[in-house]
C-alpha distance (Angstrom), angle and dihedral (degrees) to the residues before:
residue distance angle dihedral
M1 . . .
D2 3.77 . .
I3 3.79 115.8 .
L4 3.77 94.2 158.7
Q5 3.78 98.5 60.0
G6 3.78 107.2 124.0
N7 3.80 90.4 -1.2
Q8 3.78 125.7 124.6
H9 3.82 93.8 -142.8
A10 3.79 118.3 102.9
N11 3.79 97.3 -150.3
P12 3.81 140.8 21.8
E13 3.82 93.1 -108.8
D14 3.82 90.9 60.9
F15 3.80 90.7 43.4
Y16 3.82 93.3 54.5
K17 3.81 92.8 43.9
S18 3.81 90.1 52.8
L19 3.81 91.2 45.0
K20 3.81 91.4 53.0
E21 3.82 91.4 50.7
K22 3.82 91.9 49.6
L23 3.79 92.0 47.5
E24 3.80 91.9 51.3
D25 3.82 90.9 48.5
H26 3.82 96.9 48.2
H27 3.80 106.8 30.7
D28 3.78 135.3 64.5
F29 3.81 104.6 -143.7
P30 2.96 137.4 -123.3
E31 3.80 93.6 54.4
D32 3.78 146.3 117.1
Y33 3.81 108.6 -76.9
L34 3.80 124.8 -164.8
F35 3.80 114.9 -133.3
K36 3.81 117.4 -167.0
F37 3.78 126.8 -164.1
I38 3.78 137.7 167.7
I39 3.77 116.8 -148.2
P40 3.78 137.6 170.9
T41 3.81 105.8 -93.6
D42 3.78 101.0 -93.7
Q43 3.81 126.4 132.1
A44 3.82 90.6 -145.6
K45 3.83 90.3 59.2
L46 3.80 91.1 50.3
T47 3.80 89.8 49.9
E48 3.81 90.4 52.0
I49 3.81 90.1 52.5
Y50 3.81 92.1 47.5
K51 3.82 89.7 53.0
V52 3.82 89.4 59.8
F53 3.82 87.8 59.8
D54 3.82 94.0 48.0
G55 3.80 109.1 136.0
I56 3.82 93.1 18.5
K57 3.80 123.8 104.3
F58 3.81 106.6 -116.8
T59 3.78 145.0 154.3
L60 3.76 123.8 -153.4
G61 3.73 143.9 -159.2
N62 3.79 126.2 -168.9
R63 3.78 129.1 -169.7
E64 3.78 126.4 -176.5
S65 3.78 120.3 -139.8
K66 3.79 118.6 -108.2
N67 3.80 92.5 -96.1
G68 3.82 93.0 40.6
K69 3.79 94.2 -122.3
Y70 3.82 96.2 115.2
T71 3.79 136.6 32.3
A72 3.79 126.0 -149.6
C73 3.79 108.1 -142.8
N74 3.82 119.3 -162.4
I75 3.78 117.8 -174.8
S76 3.79 123.0 -177.5
A77 3.80 107.6 -161.0
F78 3.78 133.0 177.2
V79 3.82 105.0 -120.4
L80 3.77 129.6 -177.2
D81 3.80 100.8 -147.8
A82 3.81 147.9 -15.7
N83 3.81 91.0 -85.7
Q84 3.80 90.3 61.4
V85 3.82 91.3 50.9
V86 3.81 91.2 50.5
T87 3.81 91.8 47.0
I88 3.81 91.3 51.9
Y89 3.81 91.6 49.6
Q90 3.81 90.2 48.6
E91 3.81 91.8 51.6
V92 3.81 94.0 46.7
A93 3.82 89.9 46.8
K94 3.82 88.2 64.5
I95 3.82 90.1 65.4
E96 3.78 110.1 95.9
G97 3.80 116.5 -116.2
V98 3.81 97.0 16.0
I99 3.81 119.5 133.5
L100 3.80 115.4 -157.7
L101 3.80 116.8 -143.6
């Protein structure tokens, strides 16, 4: 997982701190928030991502790439605050091969 690609922050801690500040500035929580991920096409990876959202109301949409190697995963989840968004991103980031968008 590469959260720092194209990002000016040197480490994940700075990245998540900046993300939280931007979320608080641009969103009016609680609200539905759209999470986007790219993963290698693998049902086990999707299941791992779904487990992160266990207990949260969400809807999802998945789309495989033309060659079927990757899957774009969009999850709209009802979140209470910026901290919850950051926590979800941190948990999904632990899954090998996931790219956060």
